[in-house]
C-alpha positions as CSV (number, residue, x, y, z in Angstrom):
1,M,105.5,111.0,86.9
2,E,104.2,107.5,86.6
3,V,100.8,105.9,86.3
4,I,100.4,102.8,88.6
5,D,97.1,101.0,88.9
6,G,95.4,104.0,87.1
7,K,96.8,106.5,89.6
8,V,99.3,109.2,88.9
9,A,102.3,109.4,91.2
10,F,105.7,111.0,91.5
11,K,108.7,108.7,91.0
12,V,111.4,109.1,93.7
13,S,114.7,107.3,93.1
14,G,118.2,107.1,94.6
15,I,117.6,108.2,98.2
16,L,119.7,105.3,99.6
17,P,121.8,102.9,97.5
18,G,120.0,99.6,96.9
19,N,116.6,101.0,98.0
20,P,113.7,100.6,95.5
21,D,112.1,103.6,93.9
22,F,108.9,104.8,95.6
23,Y,105.8,106.5,94.3
24,P,104.0,109.0,96.5
25,R,100.7,110.6,95.6
26,W,98.0,112.6,97.4
27,D,94.2,112.3,96.8
28,N,91.5,114.9,97.1
29,D,90.7,113.4,100.5
30,G,93.9,115.0,101.7
31,N,95.5,111.6,102.5
32,G,98.9,110.5,101.2
33,Y,99.7,107.2,99.6
34,D,102.8,105.4,98.4
35,Y,102.9,102.4,96.0
36,S,104.7,99.5,97.7
37,T,106.8,97.7,95.2
38,F,107.3,94.9,97.8
39,F,103.5,94.4,98.5
40,K,102.4,95.5,95.0
41,K,99.7,97.8,96.4
42,W,99.0,101.3,97.6
43,V,99.7,102.0,101.3
44,T,98.4,104.9,103.4
45,T,101.4,107.0,104.4
46,M,99.6,110.1,105.7
47,Q,96.1,110.5,107.1
48,L,94.0,113.4,108.2
49,P,93.4,114.8,110.8
50,I,96.9,115.9,111.6
51,E,96.8,116.0,115.3
52,T,99.0,114.5,118.1
53,G,98.1,110.8,118.7
54,H,96.1,110.2,115.5
55,R,97.0,106.7,114.4
56,W,96.2,104.6,111.4
57,Y,97.2,101.2,109.8
58,N,99.1,101.7,106.6
59,G,97.2,98.8,105.0
60,V,100.0,96.2,104.8
61,S,102.5,96.0,107.7
62,H,102.5,98.6,110.5
63,Y,100.8,101.5,112.2
64,I,101.7,105.2,111.7
65,R,100.9,108.1,114.0
66,W,101.2,111.8,114.2
67,G,103.6,112.8,117.1
68,R,104.5,116.3,118.3
69,K,103.9,119.6,116.6
70,F,106.8,122.0,116.5
71,A,106.3,125.7,116.3
72,S,109.5,125.9,114.4
73,V,112.5,123.7,113.4
74,Q,115.8,124.7,111.8
75,Y,117.7,122.5,109.3
76,G,120.5,123.8,107.2
77,K,120.0,127.5,106.5
78,H,116.3,127.5,107.0
79,T,113.7,127.7,109.7
80,F,110.4,126.0,109.1
81,E,107.2,126.7,111.0
82,D,104.2,124.6,112.1
83,C,105.9,121.2,111.5
84,W,104.7,117.8,112.5
85,E,106.4,114.6,113.6
86,R,105.2,111.4,111.8
87,I,106.2,108.1,113.4
88,Q,106.1,104.7,111.6
89,E,105.8,102.1,114.4
90,I,108.0,99.3,113.0
91,P,108.8,96.5,115.5
92,S,112.5,96.5,114.7
93,G,112.8,100.3,115.3
94,D,110.6,103.4,114.6
95,I,111.1,105.6,111.5
96,T,110.5,109.3,112.6
97,D,110.0,112.0,110.0
98,I,109.5,115.8,110.4
99,Y,107.1,117.3,107.8
100,C,106.6,121.0,107.3
101,P,103.9,122.9,105.2
102,G,105.0,123.9,101.7
103,V,108.2,121.9,102.0
104,G,107.4,118.3,102.9
105,M,109.8,116.1,104.7
106,V,112.8,118.0,106.2
107,R,114.2,115.2,108.4
108,S,114.0,111.4,108.6
109,S,115.6,109.2,111.3
110,N,115.5,105.5,110.8
111,A,116.1,103.4,114.0
112,E,115.1,100.2,112.1
113,T,118.6,100.1,110.6
114,A,120.0,99.7,114.2
115,K,119.8,96.0,113.7
116,Y,122.6,96.4,111.1
117,G,124.7,98.4,113.5
118,T,123.8,101.9,112.2
119,I,121.0,104.5,112.4
120,W,120.6,106.6,109.3
121,E,119.3,110.1,109.2
122,L,118.3,112.4,106.3
123,I,118.3,116.1,106.8
124,L,117.3,118.8,104.4
125,E,120.3,121.1,103.9
126,D,118.9,123.6,101.5
127,F,115.6,124.7,100.1
128,H,114.3,127.5,97.8
129,E,110.9,129.0,97.9
130,P,108.5,128.0,95.1
131,I,108.9,130.2,92.0
132,E,105.8,132.2,91.2
133,G,104.8,131.8,87.5
């Protein structure tokens, strides 16, 4: 956990070599934010309501929208229900993520990297249910 601009956020590191750390957080309003180390400010990464077509400006560079709802998706050994597609509309190529309740992101596909001759994709391979305390 880190405190940035007076707000508590998780620190996520090492997803891709050379990529900066990122700092997601959620507020009581139900919206999700990430601290942009490039822009030096909080950007809106998720916004209610979660419904097909809902679109918002992230606050610095591009629009994001909710896409399709999936009754279920399967990645690795697990099937997840009631998942949503979130699309970041980036001029050089969309970034499409699949989010599922109680898990978070289970898949991310980045078409923006096509300009470098590749498209990367992250897929959740394994997951365990939360441990009840």
